[in-house]
C-alpha positions in Angstrom: 10.3 -2.0 -16.5 6.8 -2.2 -18.3 7.2 -5.8 -19.1 8.5 -6.3 -15.6 5.6 -5.0 -13.7 3.0 -6.9 -16.2 4.4 -10.3 -15.4 4.6 -9.1 -11.8 0.9 -8.6 -12.1 -0.1 -12.1 -14.0 1.7 -13.8 -11.2 0.1 -11.8 -8.6 -3.3 -12.7 -10.5 -2.5 -16.4 -11.6 -1.7 -17.0 -7.6 -5.1 -15.7 -6.6 -3.3 -14.5 -3.4 -4.7 -10.8 -4.2 -8.0 -12.4 -3.2 -8.5 -12.2 0.6 -7.1 -8.5 1.3 -9.1 -6.9 -1.9 -12.3 -8.4 -1.0 -11.9 -7.9 2.6 -11.3 -4.2 1.7 -14.3 -3.9 -1.3 -16.7 -5.5 1.3 -15.4 -2.9 4.1 -16.0 -0.2 1.4 -19.5 -1.5 0.7 -20.5 -1.2 4.0 -19.0 2.1 4.6 -20.5 3.7 2.3 -23.5 2.1 2.4 -25.1 5.3 3.7 -22.7 7.7 2.3 -24.5 11.3 3.6 -21.7 12.5 5.8 -18.3 14.6 4.7 -15.6 13.0 2.3 -12.6 13.4 4.6 -13.6 11.1 7.8 -14.9 8.6 5.4 -11.6 8.2 3.7 -9.4 8.4 7.3 -11.2 4.7 7.3 -10.4 3.3 3.8 -6.5 5.0 4.0 -6.1 2.9 7.1 -7.3 0.1 5.7 -5.6 0.4 1.8 -2.2 0.6 3.9 -2.8 -3.0 5.4 -3.9 -4.4 1.7 -1.2 -2.2 -0.2 1.4 -4.0 2.3 -0.4 -7.4 2.1 -0.2 -7.2 -1.7 3.2 -6.4 -1.4 4.2 -9.6 0.8 2.4 -11.8 -1.8 3.8 -10.3 -4.8 7.4 -11.0 -3.1 6.6 -14.6 -2.1 4.5 -15.5 -5.1 8.0 -16.6 -6.6 9.7 -19.3 -5.0 13.6 -18.9 -4.0 15.1 -20.2 -7.5 12.2 -18.4 -9.7 13.1 -15.3 -7.8 17.0 -15.9 -8.6 16.3 -16.4 -12.5 13.8 -13.5 -12.2 16.7 -11.5 -11.1 18.9 -12.7 -13.4 17.0 -11.6 -16.0 16.4 -8.5 -15.3 20.4 -8.6 -14.8 19.6 -6.2 -11.5 17.8 -7.2 -8.0 17.3 -4.1 -7.2 15.3 -3.5 -10.6 13.4 -6.8 -9.5 12.3 -5.4 -6.1 11.4 -1.8 -7.9 9.1 -3.8 -10.5 7.7 -5.6 -7.3 7.2 -2.1 -5.5 5.5 -0.7 -8.7 3.1 -3.5 -9.4 1.6 -3.3 -5.8 1.5 0.7 -6.3 -0.7 0.2 -9.7 -2.8 -2.2 -7.5 -2.9 0.3 -4.6 -3.7 3.3 -7.0 -6.6 1.1 -8.5 -8.2 0.5 -5.0 -7.7 4.1 -4.1 -9.5 5.5 -7.7 -12.1 3.1 -7.3 -12.5 3.8 -3.8 -12.7 7.3 -4.5 -15.2 7.2 -7.3 -17.7 4.7 -5.1 -17.7 7.8 -2.5 -18.7 9.9 -5.0 -21.4 7.9 -6.5 -22.9 6.8 -3.1 -22.9 10.6 -2.0 -24.8 11.4 -5.2 -22.2 13.5 -7.0 -22.2 16.1 -4.2 -18.5 16.4 -2.9 -16.0 18.8 -4.2 -13.1 18.1 -6.0 -10.6 19.4 -3.7 -12.1 17.1 -1.2 -11.9 14.3 -3.8 -8.3 15.1 -4.8 -7.5 15.3 -1.7 -8.7 11.3 -0.9 -7.1 10.0 -3.7 -3.8 11.5 -2.5 -4.0 10.5 0.6 -4.9 6.5 0.0 -1.8 7.1 -2.9 0.5 8.6 0.0 -1.0 5.1 2.8 -0.8 2.9 0.4 3.1 3.9 -0.1 3.7 3.8 3.4 2.0 0.4 3.6 4.4 -0.9 0.7 7.4 0.2 2.4 6.6 -1.3 6.1 5.5 -4.7 4.1 9.1 -5.1 2.2 11.2 -5.8 5.5 8.5 -8.4 6.7 8.1 -9.9 3.0 10.3 -13.8 2.0 13.4 -11.4 0.8 14.1 -10.8 5.1 11.9 -12.9 7.0 11.1 -16.2 5.9 8.5 -17.7 8.3 5.1 -16.9 7.4 4.0 -16.5 11.3 7.1 -14.6 12.0 6.3 -12.1 8.6 2.6 -12.1 9.8 3.5 -10.4 13.4 6.1 -8.0 12.0 3.8 -6.7 9.9 1.1 -6.2 12.0 3.2 -4.4 14.4 4.8 -2.2 12.0 1.0 -1.2 10.3 0.1 -0.6 13.8 3.0 1.7 14.5 2.3 3.4 11.1 -1.5 3.7 11.9 -1.2 4.3 15.6 2.2 5.7 17.0 1.8 9.9 17.5 5.2 10.0 18.3 6.5 8.7 14.9 5.0 10.7 12.1 3.9 8.1 9.6 0.4 7.6 8.6 -1.2 8.7 11.8 -0.8 12.6 11.3 -2.8 12.1 7.9 -5.4 9.8 8.9 -5.9 12.1 12.2 -6.4 15.2 10.4 -8.6 13.5 7.5 -10.9 12.0 10.5 -11.1 15.6 11.8 -12.2 16.7 8.2 -9.1 19.2 8.2 -6.7 18.1 6.0 -4.2 20.7 4.4 -2.3 20.4 1.0 0.6 21.1 3.0 0.3 18.4 5.2 -0.5 16.1 2.6 2.3 17.2 0.7 4.5 16.1 3.8 3.1 13.0 4.1 3.6 11.6 0.7 7.1 13.0 0.6 7.8 10.9 3.9 6.0 8.1 2.7 8.2 8.4 -0.5 11.4 8.6 1.6 10.4 5.8 4.2 10.1 3.3 0.8 13.3 4.4 -1.1 15.2 3.7 2.2 13.3 0.3 3.2 13.9 -0.8 -0.7 17.6 0.0 -0.2 17.9 -1.7 3.0 16.1 -4.7 1.9 17.7 -5.7 -1.3 20.9 -4.9 0.3 20.3 -7.4 2.9 18.7 -9.8 0.5 21.8 -9.5 -1.8 24.5 -9.9 1.0 22.8 -13.1 2.4 22.6 -14.8 -0.6 
């Protein structure tokens, strides 16, 4: 599995499809923390929402970096379409965790190393949870399900908007609201992480089953 993740990361690196989302994210982070004198959690609400979108963008890029023939060869080599998709999810998660760690460290340096360790821990886990939401929602918008890029972008925009803004669907919105109010609790963070993990498992299973049956 490590070899598969390294292969996916190498494909993404050489394709350079990671550059637009990562550069936009880094630029937004630089602006946000150019004068970081406030509390940690409200700032993390902004970057968590942004990372959800970036993680989804990277997931779609990872899926679409291979054409149909290459994808079939990769699935044959690893002996399972489910395993191949698991490798894609892990590769996207590795990139997202790296950006999450960078964000938390950046905010701490910009604040003069004045944040409480608990706030840093909550921020890091919140970023990872939002990244998992982004990966889960991006899978059904990828080339495995939607082959036209215009439809994929529209579908991803709708799903990301629901995850970030819909009060009636408890995805990322409750966590982002608590962060912006500087009142995120460990219980809410754990619940959000569990929901994100469940959504990812269901999304990966349904997408892979759909792709295998259609193929």
